[in-house]
C-alpha positions as CSV (number, residue, x, y, z in Angstrom):
1,M,2.0,-13.2,-4.7
2,D,0.1,-15.5,-2.4
3,G,2.5,-14.9,0.6
4,S,2.4,-12.1,3.1
5,F,2.9,-8.7,1.6
6,A,4.9,-7.8,4.7
7,Q,7.5,-10.4,3.6
8,T,8.1,-8.6,0.3
9,K,10.4,-5.7,-0.2
10,R,7.4,-3.5,-1.1
11,G,5.5,-4.6,1.9
12,V,8.4,-3.8,4.2
13,A,8.7,-0.4,2.6
14,M,5.0,0.3,2.8
15,E,4.8,-0.6,6.5
16,G,7.9,1.5,7.2
17,V,6.3,4.5,5.4
18,L,3.1,4.1,7.3
19,K,4.9,4.0,10.6
20,Q,7.1,7.0,9.8
21,H,4.4,9.4,8.8
22,S,1.7,8.8,11.3
23,V,0.9,8.6,15.0
24,A,-2.2,6.7,14.0
25,S,-2.2,3.0,13.5
26,P,-1.5,1.7,10.0
27,A,-5.1,0.6,9.7
28,E,-6.4,4.1,10.6
29,V,-4.1,5.6,8.0
30,L,-5.3,3.2,5.3
31,R,-8.9,3.8,6.2
32,S,-8.5,7.6,5.7
33,I,-6.6,7.1,2.4
34,A,-9.1,4.5,1.2
35,A,-12.0,6.9,1.4
36,G,-11.4,7.8,-2.3
37,F,-11.3,4.2,-3.5
38,T,-14.1,2.1,-5.0
39,R,-15.9,-0.3,-2.7
40,T,-14.0,-3.2,-4.2
41,E,-10.7,-1.5,-3.8
42,R,-11.5,-0.7,-0.1
43,L,-12.6,-4.3,0.5
44,V,-9.4,-5.7,-1.0
45,L,-7.2,-3.2,0.9
46,M,-8.9,-3.9,4.2
47,L,-9.0,-7.7,3.8
48,R,-5.3,-7.7,2.9
49,Y,-4.0,-5.3,5.6
50,T,-6.5,-5.4,8.5
51,E,-7.7,-9.0,8.2
52,E,-4.3,-10.2,6.8
53,L,-5.9,-12.5,4.2
54,T,-3.9,-13.8,1.3
55,V,-4.6,-12.9,-2.3
56,K,-6.1,-16.4,-2.8
57,E,-8.4,-15.9,0.2
58,I,-9.5,-12.4,-0.9
59,A,-10.2,-13.7,-4.4
60,A,-12.4,-16.5,-2.9
61,V,-14.3,-14.1,-0.5
62,L,-15.0,-11.5,-3.2
63,E,-15.4,-14.0,-6.0
64,L,-12.7,-12.4,-8.2
65,A,-9.8,-13.9,-10.1
66,Q,-6.5,-13.8,-8.2
67,A,-5.0,-11.8,-11.0
68,E,-7.7,-9.2,-10.5
69,V,-7.0,-9.0,-6.8
70,E,-3.3,-8.6,-7.5
71,K,-4.0,-5.7,-10.0
72,I,-6.2,-4.0,-7.4
73,L,-3.5,-4.3,-4.8
74,V,-0.8,-2.9,-7.1
75,R,-3.1,0.1,-8.0
76,V,-4.1,0.9,-4.4
77,R,-0.5,0.4,-3.1
78,S,0.7,2.9,-5.7
79,H,-2.1,5.4,-4.7
80,V,-1.3,5.0,-1.0
81,A,2.4,5.5,-1.5
82,K,1.7,8.7,-3.6
83,R,-0.7,10.0,-0.9
84,L,1.8,9.4,1.8
85,R,4.6,11.1,-0.1
86,K,2.3,14.0,-0.7
87,K,1.4,14.2,3.0
88,K,5.1,14.1,3.9
89,R,5.8,17.1,1.8
90,S,2.9,19.1,3.4
């Protein structure tokens, strides 16, 4: 999972969802959704998607295990997808 998220099927899907449901930039959408996350979750999310750091780089910056960064990314991606689906229905 060290490669670009955008190169994965989930990454392509997430970027597509962000583009479809917003006139704001993907970074702006993520910032608004991330307001309910913990500080660490927000940092991981922003480092990954606005700074485009790899999982390995994020782990080094935040002094976390790579596995922990990956778990956080799975959790926040799931939350973001749910929020976007909910927003779409509104």
